[in-house]
N, CA, C and O atoms as a Tinker XYZ file with bonds, in Angstrom:
   440  protein
     1  N     -5.426000   -9.077000  -18.679000    73     2
     2  CA    -4.661000   -8.897000  -17.880000    64     1     3
     3  C     -4.623000   -7.105000  -17.238000    63     2     4     5
     4  O     -4.947000   -6.299000  -18.111000    81     3
     5  N     -4.407000   -6.723000  -16.398000    73     3     6
     6  CA    -4.063000   -5.480000  -16.078000    64     5     7
     7  C     -3.267000   -4.919000  -14.544000    63     6     8     9
     8  O     -3.793000   -5.264000  -13.486000    81     7
     9  N     -2.168000   -4.169000  -14.519000    73     7    10
    10  CA    -1.740000   -4.558000  -13.279000    64     9    11
    11  C     -2.268000   -2.481000  -12.531000    63    10    12    13
    12  O     -2.540000   -1.479000  -13.192000    81    11
    13  N     -2.209000   -2.634000  -11.308000    73    11    14
    14  CA    -2.798000   -1.931000  -10.010000    64    13    15
    15  C     -1.935000   -1.924000   -9.110000    63    14    16    17
    16  O     -1.440000   -3.007000   -8.798000    81    15
    17  N     -1.491000   -0.666000   -8.408000    73    15    18
    18  CA    -0.989000   -0.385000   -7.373000    64    17    19
    19  C     -2.258000   -0.450000   -6.291000    63    18    20    21
    20  O     -3.389000   -0.087000   -6.614000    81    19
    21  N     -1.948000   -0.927000   -5.051000    73    19    22
    22  CA    -2.293000   -0.889000   -3.478000    64    21    23
    23  C     -1.485000   -0.363000   -3.231000    63    22    24    25
    24  O     -0.315000   -0.706000   -3.404000    81    23
    25  N     -2.033000    1.001000   -2.570000    73    23    26
    26  CA    -2.109000    2.007000   -1.950000    64    25    27
    27  C     -1.845000    1.712000   -0.558000    63    26    28    29
    28  O     -3.027000    1.880000   -0.259000    81    27
    29  N     -1.138000    1.321000    0.908000    73    27    30
    30  CA    -1.528000    1.354000    2.036000    64    29    31
    31  C     -1.881000    2.364000    2.644000    63    30    32    33
    32  O     -1.124000    3.283000    2.330000    81    31
    33  N     -2.942000    2.811000    3.641000    73    31    34
    34  CA    -3.056000    4.119000    4.502000    64    33    35
    35  C     -3.275000    3.845000    5.510000    63    34    36    37
    36  O     -3.617000    2.761000    5.982000    81    35
    37  N     -3.129000    4.656000    5.893000    73    35    38
    38  CA    -3.186000    4.705000    8.107000    64    37    39
    39  C     -2.918000    3.472000    8.556000    63    38    40    41
    40  O     -1.901000    2.902000    8.161000    81    39
    41  N     -4.162000    2.602000    9.840000    73    39    42
    42  CA    -3.550000    1.768000   10.709000    64    41    43
    43  C     -2.871000    2.855000   11.579000    63    42    44    45
    44  O     -2.514000    4.031000   11.526000    81    43
    45  N     -2.904000    1.573000   12.576000    73    43    46
    46  CA    -3.302000    1.744000   14.106000    64    45    47
    47  C     -1.499000    1.868000   14.333000    63    46    48    49
    48  O     -0.768000    1.588000   13.382000    81    47
    49  N     -1.014000    2.232000   15.441000    73    47    50
    50  CA     0.393000    2.286000   16.585000    64    49    51
    51  C      0.426000    1.113000   16.870000    63    50    52    53
    52  O     -0.638000    0.550000   17.128000    81    51
    53  N      1.747000    0.342000   16.912000    73    51    54
    54  CA     1.380000   -0.799000   18.060000    64    53    55
    55  C      2.849000   -1.643000   17.908000    63    54    56    57
    56  O      3.888000   -1.756000   17.258000    81    55
    57  N      2.086000   -2.118000   19.010000    73    55    58
    58  CA     3.876000   -2.311000   20.295000    64    57    59
    59  C      4.665000   -2.955000   19.695000    63    58    60    61
    60  O      4.110000   -2.921000   18.596000    81    59
    61  N      5.906000   -3.767000   19.481000    73    59    62
    62  CA     7.045000   -4.090000   18.864000    64    61    63
    63  C      6.388000   -5.350000   18.795000    63    62    64    65
    64  O      6.523000   -5.635000   17.605000    81    63
    65  N      5.546000   -6.601000   19.510000    73    63    66
    66  CA     5.387000   -7.525000   19.280000    64    65    67
    67  C      4.012000   -8.040000   18.782000    63    66    68    69
    68  O      3.653000   -9.157000   18.410000    81    67
    69  N      3.346000   -6.824000   18.902000    73    67    70
    70  CA     2.214000   -6.588000   17.590000    64    69    71
    71  C      2.359000   -6.704000   15.790000    63    70    72    73
    72  O      1.878000   -7.425000   14.916000    81    71
    73  N      3.303000   -5.557000   15.854000    73    71    74
    74  CA     3.652000   -5.037000   14.568000    64    73    75
    75  C      5.243000   -6.952000   14.200000    63    74    76    77
    76  O      5.720000   -6.864000   13.068000    81    75
    77  N      5.723000   -8.061000   14.906000    73    75    78
    78  CA     5.703000   -8.470000   14.274000    64    77    79
    79  C      5.070000   -9.671000   14.156000    63    78    80    81
    80  O      5.464000  -10.665000   13.546000    81    79
    81  N      3.469000   -9.427000   15.143000    73    79    82
    82  CA     2.335000  -10.438000   14.496000    64    81    83
    83  C      2.088000  -10.176000   13.376000    63    82    84    85
    84  O      2.103000  -11.134000   12.603000    81    83
    85  N      1.800000   -8.980000   12.876000    73    83    86
    86  CA     0.886000   -8.321000   11.997000    64    85    87
    87  C      2.557000   -8.637000   10.442000    63    86    88    89
    88  O      2.487000   -9.062000    9.289000    81    87
    89  N      3.391000   -8.306000   11.024000    73    87    90
    90  CA     4.137000   -8.364000    9.595000    64    89    91
    91  C      4.605000  -10.093000    8.851000    63    90    92    93
    92  O      5.186000  -10.385000    7.806000    81    91
    93  N      3.888000  -11.145000   10.236000    73    91    94
    94  CA     3.650000  -12.923000    9.117000    64    93    95
    95  C      2.156000  -12.868000    9.169000    63    94    96    97
    96  O      1.691000  -13.648000   10.000000    81    95
    97  N      1.076000  -11.998000    8.358000    73    95    98
    98  CA     0.227000  -11.744000    8.128000    64    97    99
    99  C      0.315000  -11.086000    6.997000    63    98   100   101
   100  O     -0.407000  -11.190000    6.006000    81    99
   101  N      1.366000  -10.296000    7.199000    73    99   102
   102  CA     1.913000   -9.958000    5.568000    64   101   103
   103  C      2.879000  -10.627000    4.860000    63   102   104   105
   104  O      3.163000  -10.292000    3.710000    81   103
   105  N      3.338000  -11.410000    5.348000    73   103   106
   106  CA     4.080000  -11.928000    4.985000    64   105   107
   107  C      3.198000  -13.128000    3.903000    63   106   108   109
   108  O      3.140000  -13.199000    2.675000    81   107
   109  N      2.652000  -13.882000    4.874000    73   107   110
   110  CA     1.326000  -14.646000    4.283000    64   109   111
   111  C      0.691000  -14.804000    3.024000    63   110   112   113
   112  O      0.646000  -15.746000    2.232000    81   111
   113  N     -0.134000  -12.844000    3.026000    73   111   114
   114  CA    -0.963000  -12.757000    2.400000    64   113   115
   115  C      0.295000  -12.338000    0.746000    63   114   116   117
   116  O      0.092000  -12.661000   -0.424000    81   115
   117  N      0.994000  -11.882000    1.085000    73   115   118
   118  CA     2.245000  -11.740000    0.109000    64   117   119
   119  C      2.208000  -12.604000   -0.454000    63   118   120   121
   120  O      2.547000  -12.500000   -1.633000    81   119
   121  N      1.767000  -13.974000    0.075000    73   119   122
   122  CA     2.776000  -15.765000   -0.616000    64   121   123
   123  C      1.066000  -15.198000   -1.198000    63   122   124   125
   124  O      0.858000  -14.371000   -2.086000    81   123
   125  N      0.550000  -15.567000   -0.790000    73   123   126
   126  CA    -1.044000  -15.970000   -1.358000    64   125   127
   127  C     -1.473000  -15.645000   -2.470000    63   126   128   129
   128  O     -2.133000  -16.378000   -3.207000    81   127
   129  N     -0.942000  -13.846000   -2.831000    73   127   130
   130  CA    -1.415000  -13.153000   -4.071000    64   129   131
   131  C     -0.014000  -13.468000   -4.702000    63   130   132   133
   132  O      0.189000  -12.842000   -5.742000    81   131
   133  N      0.870000  -14.200000   -4.349000    73   131   134
   134  CA     2.203000  -14.723000   -5.365000    64   133   135
   135  C      1.767000  -16.146000   -5.852000    63   134   136   137
   136  O      2.174000  -16.566000   -6.935000    81   135
   137  N      0.844000  -16.976000   -4.962000    73   135   138
   138  CA     0.520000  -18.880000   -5.299000    64   137   139
   139  C     -1.251000  -18.319000   -6.299000    63   138   140   141
   140  O     -1.907000  -19.182000   -6.882000    81   139
   141  N     -1.669000  -16.924000   -6.285000    73   139   142
   142  CA    -2.816000  -17.134000   -7.026000    64   141   143
   143  C     -2.182000  -16.096000   -8.451000    63   142   144   145
   144  O     -2.997000  -15.467000   -9.126000    81   143
   145  N     -0.248000  -16.017000   -8.854000    73   143   146
   146  CA    -0.544000  -15.310000   -9.954000    64   145   147
   147  C     -0.944000  -13.926000   -9.870000    63   146   148   149
   148  O     -1.312000  -13.223000  -10.811000    81   147
   149  N     -0.854000  -13.653000   -8.853000    73   147   150
   150  CA    -1.423000  -11.826000   -8.882000    64   149   151
   151  C     -0.296000  -10.623000   -8.052000    63   150   152   153
   152  O     -0.459000   -9.410000   -7.919000    81   151
   153  N      1.081000  -11.669000   -7.497000    73   151   154
   154  CA     1.423000  -10.355000   -6.972000    64   153   155
   155  C      3.303000  -10.508000   -8.313000    63   154   156   157
   156  O      4.221000  -11.329000   -8.315000    81   155
   157  N      2.950000   -8.940000   -9.407000    73   155   158
   158  CA     3.672000   -8.350000   -9.808000    64   157   159
   159  C      4.879000   -7.595000   -9.555000    63   158   160   161
   160  O      5.898000   -7.595000  -10.246000    81   159
   161  N      4.643000   -6.919000   -8.437000    73   159   162
   162  CA     6.239000   -6.564000   -7.078000    64   161   163
   163  C      5.318000   -6.479000   -6.098000    63   162   164   165
   164  O      4.205000   -6.050000   -6.403000    81   163
   165  N      5.572000   -6.832000   -4.856000    73   163   166
   166  CA     5.881000   -6.531000   -3.813000    64   165   167
   167  C      5.406000   -5.376000   -2.622000    63   166   168   169
   168  O      4.578000   -5.267000   -1.717000    81   167
   169  N      6.728000   -4.447000   -3.388000    73   167   170
   170  CA     6.525000   -3.022000   -3.351000    64   169   171
   171  C      7.134000   -2.797000   -1.897000    63   170   172   173
   172  O      7.466000   -3.859000   -1.370000    81   171
   173  N      7.308000   -1.910000   -1.297000    73   171   174
   174  CA     7.857000   -1.437000    0.492000    64   173   175
   175  C      6.968000   -0.752000    1.251000    63   174   176   177
   176  O      5.971000   -0.145000    0.859000    81   175
   177  N      7.395000   -0.884000    2.406000    73   175   178
   178  CA     7.067000    0.212000    3.326000    64   177   179
   179  C      8.047000    1.847000    3.364000    63   178   180   181
   180  O      9.265000    1.999000    3.265000    81   179
   181  N      7.183000    2.667000    3.506000    73   179   182
   182  CA     7.290000    3.708000    3.011000    64   181   183
   183  C      7.550000    4.652000    4.405000    63   182   184   185
   184  O      6.825000    4.467000    5.382000    81   183
   185  N      8.796000    5.830000    4.439000    73   183   186
   186  CA     9.130000    6.292000    5.345000    64   185   187
   187  C      8.545000    7.048000    5.989000    63   186   188   189
   188  O      7.482000    6.572000    5.592000    81   187
   189  N      8.149000    8.010000    6.809000    73   187   190
   190  CA     7.036000    9.196000    7.421000    64   189   191
   191  C      7.628000   10.108000    6.709000    63   190   192   193
   192  O      6.787000   10.989000    6.529000    81   191
   193  N      8.733000   10.426000    6.137000    73   191   194
   194  CA     9.499000   11.716000    5.911000    64   193   195
   195  C      9.549000   11.637000    4.331000    63   194   196   197
   196  O      9.285000   10.752000    3.517000    81   195
   197  N     10.131000   13.313000    4.220000    73   195   198
   198  CA     9.906000   13.503000    2.738000    64   197   199
   199  C      9.897000   13.895000    2.555000    63   198   200   201
   200  O      9.332000   14.620000    3.374000    81   199
   201  N     10.407000   14.977000    0.920000    73   199   202
   202  CA    10.244000   16.429000    0.748000    64   201   203
   203  C      8.593000   15.721000   -0.429000    63   202   204   205
   204  O      8.141000   14.616000   -0.730000    81   203
   205  N      8.149000   17.600000   -0.795000    73   203   206
   206  CA     6.999000   17.064000   -1.828000    64   205   207
   207  C      7.316000   18.427000   -2.756000    63   206   208   209
   208  O      7.325000   19.497000   -2.146000    81   207
   209  N      7.594000   18.443000   -4.303000    73   207   210
   210  CA     7.640000   19.640000   -5.292000    64   209   211
   211  C      6.762000   19.779000   -6.054000    63   210   212   213
   212  O      6.046000   18.934000   -6.591000    81   211
   213  N      6.789000   21.471000   -6.178000    73   211   214
   214  CA     5.400000   21.572000   -6.565000    64   213   215
   215  C      5.682000   22.944000   -7.269000    63   214   216   217
   216  O      6.584000   23.766000   -7.108000    81   215
   217  N      4.595000   22.906000   -8.107000    73   215   218
   218  CA     4.616000   24.216000   -8.791000    64   217   219
   219  C      5.445000   23.901000   -9.867000    63   218   220   221
   220  O      6.007000   22.822000  -10.054000    81   219
   221  N      5.521000   25.513000  -10.993000    73   219   222
   222  CA     6.432000   25.401000  -12.253000    64   221   223
   223  C      7.590000   25.583000  -11.717000    63   222   224   225
   224  O      8.587000   24.930000  -12.026000    81   223
   225  N      7.546000   26.828000  -10.543000    73   223   226
   226  CA     9.053000   26.909000   -9.861000    64   225   227
   227  C      9.523000   26.094000   -9.686000    63   226   228   229
   228  O     10.724000   26.278000   -9.884000    81   227
   229  N      9.156000   24.407000   -9.160000    73   227   230
   230  CA     9.380000   23.583000   -8.481000    64   229   231
   231  C      9.858000   24.043000   -6.965000    63   230   232   233
   232  O     11.008000   24.061000   -6.527000    81   231
   233  N      9.007000   24.298000   -6.501000    73   231   234
   234  CA     9.146000   25.071000   -4.391000    64   233   235
   235  C      9.222000   23.401000   -3.540000    63   234   236   237
   236  O      8.525000   22.395000   -3.674000    81   235
   237  N     10.066000   23.622000   -2.910000    73   235   238
   238  CA    10.072000   22.063000   -2.454000    64   237   239
   239  C      9.854000   22.352000   -0.624000    63   238   240   241
   240  O     10.352000   23.270000    0.027000    81   239
   241  N      8.819000   21.074000   -0.051000    73   239   242
   242  CA     8.850000   21.607000    0.859000    64   241   243
   243  C      8.438000   20.067000    1.714000    63   242   244   245
   244  O      8.011000   19.049000    1.169000    81   243
   245  N      8.761000   20.300000    3.457000    73   243   246
   246  CA     8.947000   18.825000    4.043000    64   245   247
   247  C      7.651000   17.976000    3.858000    63   246   248   249
   248  O      7.670000   16.745000    3.892000    81   247
   249  N      6.164000   18.957000    3.596000    73   247   250
   250  CA     5.676000   18.309000    2.835000    64   249   251
   251  C      4.740000   17.793000    4.493000    63   250   252   253
   252  O      5.437000   17.903000    5.501000    81   251
   253  N      3.214000   17.254000    4.718000    73   251   254
   254  CA     2.762000   16.776000    5.605000    64   253   255
   255  C      2.491000   15.668000    5.980000    63   254   256   257
   256  O      1.537000   15.158000    6.568000    81   255
   257  N      3.427000   15.332000    5.582000    73   255   258
   258  CA     3.537000   13.340000    5.926000    64   257   259
   259  C      3.962000   13.074000    7.606000    63   258   260   261
   260  O      4.481000   12.009000    7.942000    81   259
   261  N      3.739000   13.926000    8.376000    73   259   262
   262  CA     4.060000   13.130000    9.988000    64   261   263
   263  C      2.349000   13.846000   10.297000    63   262   264   265
   264  O      1.529000   13.161000   10.909000    81   263
   265  N      1.978000   15.291000    9.782000    73   263   266
   266  CA     0.626000   15.579000   10.022000    64   265   267
   267  C     -0.801000   15.020000    9.501000    63   266   268   269
   268  O     -1.941000   14.830000    9.923000    81   267
   269  N      0.026000   14.863000    8.231000    73   267   270
   270  CA    -0.801000   14.086000    7.784000    64   269   271
   271  C     -2.750000   13.318000    8.257000    63   270   272   273
   272  O     -2.567000   12.228000    8.800000    81   271
   273  N     -3.962000   13.569000    8.183000    73   271   274
   274  CA    -4.514000   12.222000    8.790000    64   273   275
   275  C     -4.422000   10.937000    7.607000    63   274   276   277
   276  O     -4.743000    9.785000    7.901000    81   275
   277  N     -4.054000   11.233000    6.579000    73   275   278
   278  CA    -4.409000    9.924000    5.710000    64   277   279
   279  C     -2.669000    9.411000    5.088000    63   278   280   281
   280  O     -2.724000    9.317000    3.862000    81   279
   281  N     -2.057000    9.271000    5.321000    73   279   282
   282  CA    -0.503000    8.985000    5.430000    64   281   283
   283  C     -0.784000    7.269000    4.744000    63   282   284   285
   284  O     -1.241000    6.221000    5.198000    81   283
   285  N     -0.122000    7.800000    3.201000    73   283   286
   286  CA     0.336000    6.564000    2.602000    64   285   287
   287  C      1.024000    5.151000    3.071000    63   286   288   289
   288  O      0.043000    4.647000    2.523000    81   287
   289  N      1.675000    4.172000    3.498000    73   287   290
   290  CA     2.642000    3.546000    4.755000    64   289   291
   291  C      2.948000    2.422000    3.867000    63   290   292   293
   292  O      3.523000    1.452000    4.360000    81   291
   293  N      2.543000    2.422000    2.216000    73   291   294
   294  CA     3.428000    1.657000    1.079000    64   293   295
   295  C      2.694000    1.081000   -0.263000    63   294   296   297
   296  O      1.515000    1.373000   -0.462000    81   295
   297  N      3.258000    0.435000   -0.981000    73   295   298
   298  CA     2.697000    0.160000   -1.628000    64   297   299
   299  C      3.168000   -1.571000   -2.503000    63   298   300   301
   300  O      4.235000   -2.162000   -2.338000    81   299
   301  N      2.066000   -2.004000   -3.347000    73   299   302
   302  CA     2.509000   -3.395000   -3.623000    64   301   303
   303  C      1.668000   -2.861000   -5.224000    63   302   304   305
   304  O      1.005000   -1.884000   -5.573000    81   303
   305  N      2.178000   -4.187000   -5.895000    73   303   306
   306  CA     1.432000   -3.491000   -6.838000    64   305   307
   307  C      1.250000   -5.360000   -7.410000    63   306   308   309
   308  O      1.811000   -6.354000   -6.949000    81   307
   309  N      0.063000   -5.226000   -8.765000    73   307   310
   310  CA    -0.700000   -6.676000   -8.682000    64   309   311
   311  C     -1.291000   -6.468000   -9.767000    63   310   312   313
   312  O     -1.759000   -5.385000  -10.120000    81   311
   313  N     -1.319000   -7.828000  -10.578000    73   311   314
   314  CA    -2.621000   -8.019000  -12.330000    64   313   315
   315  C     -3.239000   -8.390000  -11.821000    63   314   316   317
   316  O     -2.817000   -9.019000  -10.851000    81   315
   317  N     -4.806000   -8.318000  -12.047000    73   315   318
   318  CA    -6.158000   -8.431000  -12.689000    64   317   319
   319  C     -6.377000   -8.179000  -13.370000    63   318   320   321
   320  O     -5.904000   -7.509000  -14.287000    81   319
   321  N     -7.653000   -8.899000  -13.037000    73   319   322
   322  CA    -8.711000   -9.347000  -14.815000    64   321   323
   323  C     -9.279000   -7.446000  -14.843000    63   322   324   325
   324  O     -9.371000   -6.914000  -15.949000    81   323
   325  N     -9.587000   -6.660000  -13.637000    73   323   326
   326  CA   -10.154000   -5.691000  -13.936000    64   325   327
   327  C    -10.609000   -5.158000  -12.271000    63   326   328   329
   328  O    -10.589000   -5.935000  -11.317000    81   327
   329  N    -10.910000   -4.063000  -12.191000    73   327   330
   330  CA   -10.462000   -2.805000  -10.465000    64   329   331
   331  C    -11.143000   -4.255000   -9.926000    63   330   332   333
   332  O    -10.518000   -5.040000   -9.213000    81   331
   333  N    -12.084000   -4.408000  -10.238000    73   331   334
   334  CA   -13.271000   -5.412000   -9.247000    64   333   335
   335  C    -11.934000   -6.782000   -8.802000    63   334   336   337
   336  O    -11.627000   -7.218000   -7.693000    81   335
   337  N    -11.440000   -7.115000  -10.078000    73   335   338
   338  CA   -10.613000   -8.198000   -9.031000    64   337   339
   339  C    -10.094000   -7.516000   -8.604000    63   338   340   341
   340  O    -10.009000   -7.819000   -7.414000    81   339
   341  N     -9.632000   -6.699000   -8.787000    73   339   342
   342  CA    -8.358000   -6.335000   -8.346000    64   341   343
   343  C     -8.770000   -5.411000   -6.567000    63   342   344   345
   344  O     -7.901000   -4.860000   -5.891000    81   343
   345  N     -9.524000   -5.450000   -6.374000    73   343   346
   346  CA   -10.384000   -5.328000   -4.762000    64   345   347
   347  C    -11.115000   -6.198000   -4.198000    63   346   348   349
   348  O    -11.600000   -5.935000   -3.097000    81   347
   349  N    -11.335000   -7.304000   -4.757000    73   347   350
   350  CA   -11.643000   -9.057000   -4.180000    64   349   351
   351  C    -10.122000   -9.279000   -4.083000    63   350   352   353
   352  O     -9.960000   -9.465000   -2.877000    81   351
   353  N     -9.216000   -9.344000   -4.529000    73   351   354
   354  CA    -7.667000   -9.822000   -4.317000    64   353   355
   355  C     -6.708000   -8.775000   -2.911000    63   354   356   357
   356  O     -5.518000   -8.785000   -2.596000    81   355
   357  N     -7.875000   -7.990000   -2.374000    73   355   358
   358  CA    -7.637000   -6.847000   -0.977000    64   357   359
   359  C     -7.711000   -7.903000    0.162000    63   358   360   361
   360  O     -6.958000   -7.851000    1.135000    81   359
   361  N     -8.611000   -8.819000    0.000000    73   359   362
   362  CA    -9.926000   -9.263000    0.571000    64   361   363
   363  C     -8.177000  -10.448000    1.544000    63   362   364   365
   364  O     -7.451000  -11.166000    0.858000    81   363
   365  N     -8.019000  -10.303000    2.848000    73   363   366
   366  CA    -6.684000  -10.926000    3.756000    64   365   367
   367  C     -6.050000   -9.792000    4.134000    63   366   368   369
   368  O     -5.965000   -9.828000    5.362000    81   367
   369  N     -5.575000   -8.829000    3.717000    73   367   370
   370  CA    -5.297000   -7.842000    3.769000    64   369   371
   371  C     -4.933000   -7.696000    5.018000    63   370   372   373
   372  O     -5.985000   -7.687000    5.658000    81   371
   373  N     -3.792000   -7.541000    5.937000    73   371   374
   374  CA    -3.738000   -7.432000    7.611000    64   373   375
   375  C     -4.032000   -5.446000    7.510000    63   374   376   377
   376  O     -4.764000   -4.809000    8.268000    81   375
   377  N     -3.369000   -4.993000    6.582000    73   375   378
   378  CA    -4.209000   -3.398000    7.224000    64   377   379
   379  C     -5.031000   -2.984000    7.659000    63   378   380   381
   380  O     -5.170000   -2.026000    8.420000    81   379
   381  N     -6.205000   -4.182000    6.892000    73   379   382
   382  CA    -7.675000   -4.291000    7.118000    64   381   383
   383  C     -7.917000   -4.773000    9.215000    63   382   384   385
   384  O     -9.033000   -4.783000    9.735000    81   383
   385  N     -6.466000   -5.134000   10.083000    73   383   386
   386  CA    -6.560000   -5.484000   11.611000    64   385   387
   387  C     -6.348000   -4.213000   11.868000    63   386   388   389
   388  O     -6.335000   -4.049000   13.088000    81   387
   389  N     -6.225000   -3.515000   11.451000    73   387   390
   390  CA    -5.470000   -2.503000   12.219000    64   389   391
   391  C     -5.431000   -1.334000   11.858000    63   390   392   393
   392  O     -4.650000   -0.387000   11.952000    81   391
   393  N     -7.309000   -1.739000   11.022000    73   391   394
   394  CA    -7.998000    0.458000   11.115000    64   393   395
   395  C     -7.694000    1.211000    9.406000    63   394   396   397
   396  O     -8.275000    2.114000    8.804000    81   395
   397  N     -6.402000    0.250000    9.014000    73   395   398
   398  CA    -6.473000    1.192000    7.998000    64   397   399
   399  C     -6.716000    0.574000    6.604000    63   398   400   401
   400  O     -6.773000   -0.643000    6.426000    81   399
   401  N     -6.873000    1.611000    5.505000    73   399   402
   402  CA    -7.090000    0.763000    3.720000    64   401   403
   403  C     -6.482000    0.441000    2.982000    63   402   404   405
   404  O     -5.264000    0.462000    3.160000    81   403
   405  N     -6.970000    0.038000    1.930000    73   403   406
   406  CA    -6.193000   -0.529000    0.403000    64   405   407
   407  C     -6.931000    0.504000   -1.041000    63   406   408   409
   408  O     -7.637000    0.042000   -1.938000    81   407
   409  N     -6.506000    1.936000   -0.887000    73   407   410
   410  CA    -6.205000    2.463000   -2.330000    64   409   411
   411  C     -6.727000    1.574000   -3.424000    63   410   412   413
   412  O     -7.577000    1.097000   -2.671000    81   411
   413  N     -6.889000    1.110000   -4.253000    73   411   414
   414  CA    -6.693000    0.673000   -5.521000    64   413   415
   415  C     -6.605000    1.316000   -6.474000    63   414   416   417
   416  O     -7.506000    2.127000   -6.684000    81   415
   417  N     -5.520000    1.213000   -7.394000    73   415   418
   418  CA    -5.752000    2.243000   -8.839000    64   417   419
   419  C     -4.676000    1.916000   -9.639000    63   418   420   421
   420  O     -3.485000    1.839000   -9.335000    81   419
   421  N     -5.647000    1.595000  -11.500000    73   419   422
   422  CA    -5.232000    1.236000  -12.031000    64   421   423
   423  C     -3.883000    1.878000  -12.378000    63   422   424   425
   424  O     -3.721000    3.097000  -12.328000    81   423
   425  N     -2.934000    1.025000  -12.726000    73   423   426
   426  CA    -1.596000    1.990000  -13.883000    64   425   427
   427  C     -2.378000    2.251000  -14.996000    63   426   428   429
   428  O     -3.239000    1.574000  -15.558000    81   427
   429  N     -2.024000    3.113000  -15.168000    73   427   430
   430  CA    -2.004000    3.638000  -17.494000    64   429   431
   431  C     -1.208000    3.119000  -17.538000    63   430   432   433
   432  O     -0.263000    2.905000  -16.780000    81   431
   433  N     -1.558000    2.757000  -18.712000    73   431   434
   434  CA    -0.816000    1.410000  -19.522000    64   433   435
   435  C     -0.402000    3.281000  -20.621000    63   434   436   437
   436  O     -1.352000    4.061000  -20.685000    81   435
   437  N      0.431000    3.547000  -21.051000    73   435   438
   438  CA     1.737000    3.988000  -22.148000    64   437   439
   439  C      1.575000    3.723000  -23.284000    63   438   440
   440  O      2.443000    4.000000  -24.112000    81   439
């Protein structure tokens, strides 16, 4: 078994009522992953602000979070047999209901 990170990308803006319904879907999906023994870390949603540190001089900028077309909204860590199994486990992810996507990335073993 290997670990994979799910990076949740984009998604439509929602009303407070829609957000509450969507949160219920997230809770149910996370419980399903846990029942399957795949959930290693439920992760957290991410703020749309932050800093970017880059280059050898460690230049700091506010980043492009607010203007970016492809915003990462959160993450989760799962355990799966391989990347295909990790992709299979994304079935039912609520981000798909609001036009978003899941980037599935293997976590490198060090």
